[in-house]
C-alpha positions as CSV (number, residue, x, y, z in Angstrom):
1,M,46.1,-5.2,66.1
2,A,44.9,-2.4,63.8
3,K,48.1,-3.0,61.7
4,F,47.4,-6.6,61.7
5,G,43.9,-6.0,60.4
6,R,45.2,-3.8,57.6
7,I,47.7,-6.6,56.6
8,L,44.9,-9.2,56.7
9,G,42.7,-6.8,54.4
10,H,45.7,-6.4,52.0
11,V,46.1,-10.3,52.0
12,A,42.5,-10.8,51.4
13,R,42.3,-8.1,48.4
14,G,45.2,-9.9,46.9
15,V,43.8,-13.2,47.0
16,A,40.5,-12.0,45.6
17,A,42.5,-10.5,42.7
18,I,44.3,-13.6,42.1
19,A,40.9,-15.4,42.0
20,V,39.5,-12.9,39.5
21,I,42.8,-13.2,37.3
22,G,42.5,-17.0,37.6
23,A,38.9,-16.9,36.7
24,L,39.5,-14.9,33.7
25,S,42.4,-17.0,32.5
26,S,40.1,-20.1,32.8
27,A,37.4,-18.4,30.8
28,V,39.8,-17.4,28.1
29,S,41.1,-20.8,28.2
30,A,37.6,-22.5,27.8
31,K,36.8,-20.0,25.2
32,E,39.8,-20.9,23.1
33,T,39.1,-24.6,23.8
34,E,35.5,-24.3,22.4
35,E,36.8,-22.5,19.5
36,E,39.4,-25.1,18.8
37,Q,36.7,-27.9,19.1
38,A,34.3,-25.9,16.9
39,A,36.7,-25.1,14.2
40,P,36.9,-28.0,11.9
41,A,40.4,-29.6,11.7
42,A,42.3,-28.4,8.4
43,D,42.6,-32.1,7.0
44,I,38.7,-32.9,7.5
45,P,37.5,-33.3,3.9
46,P,34.0,-31.6,3.0
47,F,30.9,-33.7,3.1
48,P,28.5,-32.0,0.6
49,A,25.7,-34.5,1.0
50,W,25.5,-33.9,4.8
51,D,25.7,-30.1,4.3
52,A,22.7,-30.4,1.9
53,F,20.8,-32.5,4.4
54,V,21.4,-29.8,7.1
55,D,20.6,-27.1,5.0
56,D,17.2,-28.7,4.0
57,L,16.4,-29.1,7.7
58,R,17.4,-25.5,8.5
59,N,15.1,-24.3,5.8
60,L,12.2,-26.6,6.7
61,W,10.6,-24.2,9.4
62,P,10.1,-21.3,6.9
63,E,8.5,-23.7,4.4
64,V,6.1,-25.1,7.0
65,A,5.4,-21.8,8.7
66,A,4.4,-20.1,5.2
67,K,1.7,-22.8,4.9
68,V,-0.4,-21.7,7.9
69,P,-1.8,-18.4,8.8
70,P,0.2,-15.8,11.0
71,E,-2.0,-16.3,14.0
72,M,-1.0,-20.0,13.9
73,R,2.7,-19.6,13.4
74,E,2.9,-16.8,16.1
75,D,1.1,-18.8,18.7
76,P,3.8,-20.2,20.9
77,Q,2.0,-23.5,21.6
78,V,1.1,-24.1,18.0
79,R,4.6,-23.2,17.0
80,Q,6.0,-26.0,19.0
81,E,3.4,-28.5,17.6
82,L,4.5,-27.6,14.1
83,G,8.1,-28.4,15.5
84,R,6.8,-31.7,16.6
85,L,5.2,-32.3,13.2
86,M,8.6,-31.5,11.6
87,L,10.3,-34.1,13.8
88,E,7.6,-36.6,13.0
89,A,8.1,-36.2,9.3
90,L,12.0,-36.3,9.8
91,A,11.6,-39.7,11.8
92,A,9.3,-41.4,9.3
93,R,11.3,-40.3,6.2
94,T,14.7,-41.4,8.0
95,I,13.5,-44.7,8.7
96,D,12.5,-45.2,5.2
97,A,15.9,-43.9,3.8
98,V,17.8,-45.9,6.2
99,G,15.9,-49.1,5.8
100,S,14.4,-49.1,2.4
101,D,16.3,-51.4,-0.2
102,G,14.2,-52.9,-3.0
103,D,16.3,-55.7,-3.5
104,H,16.3,-56.8,0.1
105,P,12.9,-55.4,1.4
106,W,11.1,-55.6,4.7
107,F,7.9,-53.8,5.9
108,L,8.9,-50.9,8.0
109,P,6.8,-48.5,10.2
110,H,5.4,-45.8,7.9
111,I,3.1,-43.4,9.9
112,G,1.1,-43.5,13.1
113,L,1.1,-42.3,16.7
114,L,4.8,-41.2,16.9
115,M,5.0,-40.4,13.1
116,N,1.8,-38.4,13.1
117,V,1.8,-37.1,9.6
118,F,-0.9,-37.5,6.8
119,Q,-3.5,-37.8,9.6
120,P,-3.0,-41.7,10.4
121,N,-6.3,-43.6,11.4
122,A,-6.2,-44.5,15.1
123,D,-7.0,-48.2,14.3
124,T,-4.6,-48.8,11.5
125,I,-1.1,-49.9,11.5
126,Y,0.9,-48.6,8.4
127,R,3.9,-50.6,7.1
128,N,5.8,-49.7,4.1
129,T,8.5,-51.1,1.8
130,R,10.5,-50.2,-1.3
131,I,10.6,-52.7,-4.1
132,T,12.6,-52.6,-7.5
133,P,10.1,-52.4,-10.3
134,G,9.8,-55.6,-12.4
135,G,11.2,-57.8,-9.4
136,S,9.7,-61.0,-8.3
137,Y,8.6,-61.1,-4.6
138,R,7.4,-63.6,-2.2
139,L,5.1,-62.7,0.9
140,R,4.4,-65.1,3.7
141,G,3.1,-64.8,7.1
142,K,-0.1,-65.4,9.3
143,R,-3.5,-64.0,8.2
144,G,-4.7,-62.8,11.8
145,T,-8.2,-61.9,12.2
146,L,-8.5,-58.4,11.5
147,P,-11.4,-57.0,9.4
148,I,-9.0,-55.2,7.1
149,F,-5.7,-56.4,5.9
150,K,-4.8,-54.9,2.6
151,M,-1.6,-54.0,0.6
152,A,-1.3,-51.0,-1.9
153,Q,1.0,-50.7,-4.8
154,F,2.4,-47.3,-5.2
155,G,4.5,-45.8,-7.9
156,P,6.6,-42.7,-7.6
157,T,6.1,-40.3,-4.6
158,P,5.0,-36.8,-4.5
159,V,8.6,-35.7,-4.5
160,D,9.2,-37.5,-7.6
161,T,5.9,-36.5,-9.5
162,G,5.4,-32.8,-7.9
163,G,1.7,-33.9,-7.4
164,G,-0.3,-36.3,-5.2
165,V,-0.1,-40.2,-5.2
166,H,-2.5,-42.7,-6.4
167,A,-2.5,-46.5,-5.8
168,H,-2.2,-48.7,-8.6
169,G,-4.3,-51.2,-6.8
170,Y,-5.0,-52.8,-3.5
171,E,-4.4,-56.7,-2.7
172,D,-6.5,-58.3,-0.1
173,F,-5.0,-60.9,2.1
174,S,-8.3,-62.2,3.1
175,T,-8.6,-63.6,-0.5
176,L,-5.7,-65.9,-0.2
177,N,-5.5,-69.6,0.7
178,V,-4.3,-70.3,4.2
179,D,-3.2,-73.7,6.0
180,A,-4.7,-75.1,9.2
181,E,-2.8,-72.5,11.2
182,G,-3.7,-69.4,9.2
183,H,-0.5,-69.2,7.3
184,F,-0.5,-67.6,3.9
185,D,2.2,-67.6,1.1
186,V,1.8,-65.6,-2.2
187,I,4.0,-64.5,-5.1
188,L,4.0,-60.9,-6.4
189,S,5.6,-60.5,-9.9
190,P,5.0,-59.1,-13.2
191,V,3.8,-62.4,-14.6
192,R,2.7,-65.9,-13.0
193,P,6.0,-68.0,-12.8
194,D,6.0,-71.0,-15.0
195,G,4.5,-74.2,-13.3
196,Y,3.3,-72.3,-10.4
197,D,-0.2,-72.9,-9.2
198,G,-0.1,-71.2,-5.9
199,D,-1.5,-67.8,-5.0
200,W,-0.2,-65.1,-7.1
201,W,-0.7,-61.3,-7.4
202,E,0.4,-59.1,-10.6
203,L,2.9,-56.6,-9.9
204,N,2.3,-53.3,-11.7
205,P,5.5,-52.5,-13.7
206,E,5.5,-48.9,-12.2
207,T,5.3,-50.0,-8.6
208,T,8.1,-48.7,-6.4
209,Q,6.7,-49.2,-2.9
210,L,4.1,-51.3,-1.3
211,M,2.1,-50.1,1.9
212,I,0.2,-52.4,4.3
213,R,-2.8,-51.2,6.2
214,Q,-3.7,-53.4,9.3
215,M,-7.1,-52.1,10.6
216,S,-8.3,-53.3,14.0
217,S,-11.8,-52.8,15.4
218,D,-11.5,-54.7,18.5
219,W,-7.9,-54.0,19.6
220,A,-8.0,-56.6,22.5
221,G,-9.9,-59.4,20.7
222,E,-8.5,-59.6,17.3
223,D,-5.0,-61.0,16.2
224,D,-2.8,-58.8,14.1
225,P,-1.1,-60.6,11.0
226,T,2.5,-61.2,10.4
227,V,4.2,-60.7,7.1
228,A,7.7,-61.1,5.6
229,I,8.8,-60.1,2.0
230,E,11.8,-61.3,0.0
231,R,12.8,-60.8,-3.6
232,L,13.2,-64.1,-5.4
233,D,15.4,-63.2,-8.6
234,T,18.4,-61.7,-6.9
235,P,20.9,-63.5,-4.5
236,V,19.7,-63.7,-1.0
237,Q,22.7,-62.0,0.5
238,S,23.0,-58.3,0.6
239,P,26.2,-56.7,-0.8
240,R,27.8,-53.5,0.8
241,I,25.7,-50.4,-0.2
242,G,27.7,-48.3,-2.5
243,A,28.7,-44.7,-1.8
244,D,26.4,-43.3,-4.5
245,E,23.2,-45.2,-3.2
246,L,24.0,-43.9,0.3
247,E,24.4,-40.3,-0.9
248,R,21.2,-40.4,-2.8
249,R,19.4,-41.8,0.2
250,L,20.8,-38.9,2.4
251,R,19.9,-36.2,-0.1
252,W,16.6,-37.7,-0.5
253,I,15.6,-37.2,3.2
254,G,15.3,-33.3,3.0
255,P,12.9,-33.0,0.0
256,T,10.6,-35.9,1.3
257,V,10.6,-34.4,4.9
258,K,9.3,-31.2,3.5
259,N,6.6,-32.9,1.5
260,S,5.5,-34.8,4.6
261,A,5.5,-31.8,6.8
262,T,3.8,-29.4,4.5
263,F,1.5,-31.4,2.4
264,L,-1.6,-31.4,4.7
265,V,-0.5,-28.9,7.3
266,D,-3.1,-26.3,6.2
267,H,-6.0,-28.8,5.5
268,V,-8.0,-27.9,8.2
269,V,-7.5,-24.1,7.6
270,Q,-8.9,-24.9,4.2
271,L,-11.9,-26.6,5.6
272,R,-12.6,-23.7,7.6
273,E,-12.1,-21.2,4.8
274,E,-14.5,-23.2,2.7
275,G,-17.4,-22.9,5.4
276,Y,-17.2,-26.4,6.6
277,V,-17.3,-25.6,10.4
278,N,-19.3,-27.8,12.6
279,K,-20.4,-29.4,9.3
280,L,-19.4,-32.1,7.1
281,K,-18.3,-32.9,3.5
282,I,-17.4,-35.9,1.4
283,F,-13.4,-36.2,1.3
284,D,-12.1,-37.7,-1.9
285,V,-8.8,-39.3,-0.5
286,V,-8.9,-42.0,-3.2
287,T,-8.3,-40.3,-6.3
288,N,-5.0,-38.2,-5.5
289,L,-4.1,-39.1,-1.9
290,G,-3.6,-42.9,-1.9
291,G,-6.7,-43.5,0.1
292,L,-7.8,-47.3,0.6
293,F,-10.1,-48.5,-2.3
294,G,-13.5,-49.3,-1.0
295,Q,-13.3,-46.6,1.8
296,F,-15.6,-43.6,1.9
297,Y,-14.3,-40.6,3.9
298,Y,-16.1,-37.5,5.2
299,E,-14.8,-34.7,7.2
300,G,-15.3,-31.1,8.5
301,A,-13.7,-28.6,10.9
302,Y,-15.1,-28.2,14.4
303,E,-15.0,-25.2,16.7
304,L,-16.3,-25.5,20.2
305,A,-16.6,-23.4,23.5
306,P,-15.9,-25.4,26.7
307,D,-19.7,-25.4,27.4
308,E,-20.6,-26.8,23.9
309,A,-20.8,-30.1,22.1
310,L,-21.4,-31.3,18.8
311,I,-23.8,-34.2,18.2
312,M,-23.2,-36.3,15.0
313,E,-26.0,-38.7,14.0
314,A,-25.9,-41.4,11.1
315,E,-28.1,-44.4,10.1
316,V,-25.4,-47.4,10.5
317,P,-25.1,-49.3,7.1
318,S,-26.5,-52.9,7.4
319,V,-23.3,-54.3,5.9
320,C,-20.0,-52.7,6.8
321,A,-16.6,-54.4,7.4
322,Y,-15.2,-51.4,9.2
323,A,-16.1,-47.7,10.4
324,S,-14.5,-45.1,12.5
325,L,-14.3,-41.5,13.7
326,I,-11.1,-39.7,14.6
327,L,-10.3,-36.1,15.6
328,T,-7.3,-34.1,14.5
329,N,-5.8,-30.8,15.7
330,D,-5.5,-27.7,13.5
331,I,-2.2,-28.8,11.8
332,Y,-3.8,-32.1,10.9
333,E,-2.1,-34.4,13.3
334,T,-4.3,-37.0,14.6
335,T,-5.5,-36.2,18.2
336,D,-3.9,-38.5,20.9
337,W,-6.2,-41.6,20.6
338,Y,-3.7,-43.6,23.0
339,N,-4.1,-41.4,26.1
340,N,-7.7,-40.2,25.4
341,Q,-10.9,-41.6,23.9
342,A,-10.2,-39.3,20.7
343,S,-11.3,-42.3,18.4
344,L,-14.2,-44.5,18.0
345,N,-14.8,-47.3,15.7
346,N,-17.8,-49.9,15.0
347,A,-16.4,-52.3,17.9
348,Q,-16.2,-49.5,20.3
349,W,-19.3,-47.4,19.8
350,R,-22.9,-48.1,20.7
351,V,-25.7,-47.8,18.2
352,D,-29.1,-46.8,19.4
353,A,-32.2,-49.0,19.3
354,D,-33.4,-47.2,16.4
355,G,-30.4,-48.0,14.4
356,I,-28.6,-44.4,14.6
357,L,-25.3,-43.8,15.6
358,R,-24.9,-40.8,17.9
359,V,-21.5,-39.5,18.8
360,V,-20.7,-36.7,21.0
361,V,-17.7,-34.1,20.3
362,S,-16.7,-32.0,23.3
363,A,-13.9,-31.0,25.7
364,K,-15.9,-32.1,28.8
365,D,-16.8,-35.7,29.4
366,P,-20.4,-35.6,28.8
367,G,-20.8,-39.0,30.7
368,V,-22.2,-41.0,27.5
369,P,-20.5,-44.0,25.8
370,N,-20.0,-42.5,22.4
371,W,-17.7,-39.5,23.3
372,L,-14.9,-38.0,21.3
373,D,-12.6,-36.1,23.5
374,T,-11.2,-33.0,21.8
375,S,-8.0,-33.5,24.3
376,G,-7.3,-29.7,24.8
377,Y,-7.9,-28.6,21.3
378,P,-10.9,-26.2,20.9
379,T,-10.7,-26.4,17.2
380,G,-9.6,-29.0,14.8
381,A,-11.2,-31.4,12.4
382,V,-13.3,-34.5,12.7
383,Q,-13.0,-37.5,10.1
384,G,-15.1,-40.4,9.6
385,R,-14.9,-43.5,7.2
386,W,-17.0,-46.4,6.1
387,T,-15.0,-49.3,4.6
388,D,-16.6,-51.9,2.4
389,C,-20.0,-50.9,3.4
390,N,-23.4,-51.1,1.6
391,A,-24.2,-47.6,2.2
392,Q,-21.9,-44.4,3.1
393,P,-24.1,-41.8,4.9
394,V,-22.7,-38.3,5.9
395,P,-23.8,-37.8,9.4
396,S,-25.7,-34.7,10.3
397,V,-24.3,-32.3,12.7
398,R,-25.7,-29.9,15.2
399,L,-24.1,-27.7,18.0
400,V,-25.7,-27.9,21.3
401,K,-24.9,-26.7,25.0
402,L,-23.4,-29.3,27.2
403,D,-26.2,-28.8,30.0
404,A,-28.7,-29.3,27.6
405,L,-27.2,-32.6,26.0
406,R,-29.2,-35.2,27.7
407,D,-32.3,-33.6,26.2
408,E,-31.1,-34.1,22.8
409,L,-30.4,-37.7,23.2
410,P,-32.6,-40.7,23.5
411,A,-33.7,-41.3,27.0
412,E,-32.1,-44.9,27.2
413,T,-28.7,-43.3,26.4
414,P,-26.4,-44.9,29.4
415,S,-24.3,-43.0,31.7
416,V,-20.6,-43.2,32.0
417,T,-19.1,-42.5,35.3
418,P,-15.6,-40.8,35.6
419,E,-14.4,-44.0,37.2
420,E,-15.8,-46.2,34.3
421,R,-14.2,-43.8,31.8
422,Q,-10.8,-44.2,33.6
423,R,-11.1,-47.9,33.2
424,I,-12.2,-47.7,29.5
425,I,-9.2,-45.4,28.6
426,R,-6.8,-47.7,30.6
427,D,-8.0,-50.9,28.9
428,R,-8.0,-49.3,25.4
429,R,-4.4,-48.0,26.0
430,A,-3.3,-51.4,27.1
431,A,-4.8,-53.1,24.4
432,Y,-3.2,-50.7,21.7
433,Q,0.2,-51.1,23.3
434,Q,0.0,-54.9,22.7
435,R,-0.5,-54.3,19.0
436,P,2.8,-54.8,16.9
437,H,3.9,-51.3,16.0
438,W,7.2,-52.4,14.6
């Protein structure tokens, strides 16, 4: 039996050795296969435009990281949020590059909840299309019932100019004639067509893109517009896109992604360095940032401990088409207004009996209607806007302890229970989902 046991031991060691050899052989074979797959075939031609695009993306992180302080780029949480910002910029600019055609335009998603660059407004759906300077275009659709439905004419982008961007002008769809069902039809061209007596807008000769702002106050009760655009002075069919144009679009993505991801990433840092912490300043967005004509902006950085809150107060203008407040994080992404009450507008907030708007900014729910939820960001920015209003007050701001908040507010300020807050957020989220985001 002992001899038999020794034989079994030799056999087991032999089997183990064979298994090890087999495993090593498989590993070597797998490695060779990976190397064969990784190595380009000798007959594959180079693709310089694609290589340039990939190189631009590879260099994007150092460009973005260099714009923020070391403590931010070294923070694991902020670093991943910067990664998200770069992906958002890539998504926005890729849609633009793939879908834009000045001779066969259509309004594409521009910025918003998932392409959260340039600090989009929570109530606005942004659409953009490229056009060919000097062309003639027809826009038609349904007016809807939004308080603000306007279109900007923009010239060259900051990538082209090396600077900011300024709108040549804004066209207001509310000025157009509509039929019994609310449909509009307008020509956009350098000169009015001969014999045409319908609605017409003059096209600036330097305009290369059009951007629509659809701003809603009552997400559930207002109807978003529809809009189509076509060029009139070219054949309706679209030819095959040439190689040179496709290469231009591919090479264009990298520089524009860099611009989008870096342009305002340090904006909140600058507010803090200027001393605007828990206080507000006027923000000129119109002159060099393409802001909406007739819209007044104000903003400031905030810093809050878990037991602290900001109370913002302003007298509400007697005439105002639209107004809102939003929050951003430290890299100027607009805070998630979809899953949190991180934004409020003139249809959502409550104005007190004395005509004063009082809004509370805090991490914890203070149980009042006008709460802006910091959504896990102890620092960031608050921004407000008054649109087509007869006054533009900059709210006062004061820092208070949460446990003393009620003493700082009017006695008639209603209470909002946790259950009511859940319902409010679920209802606003459902209403937001049903807006046309594409």
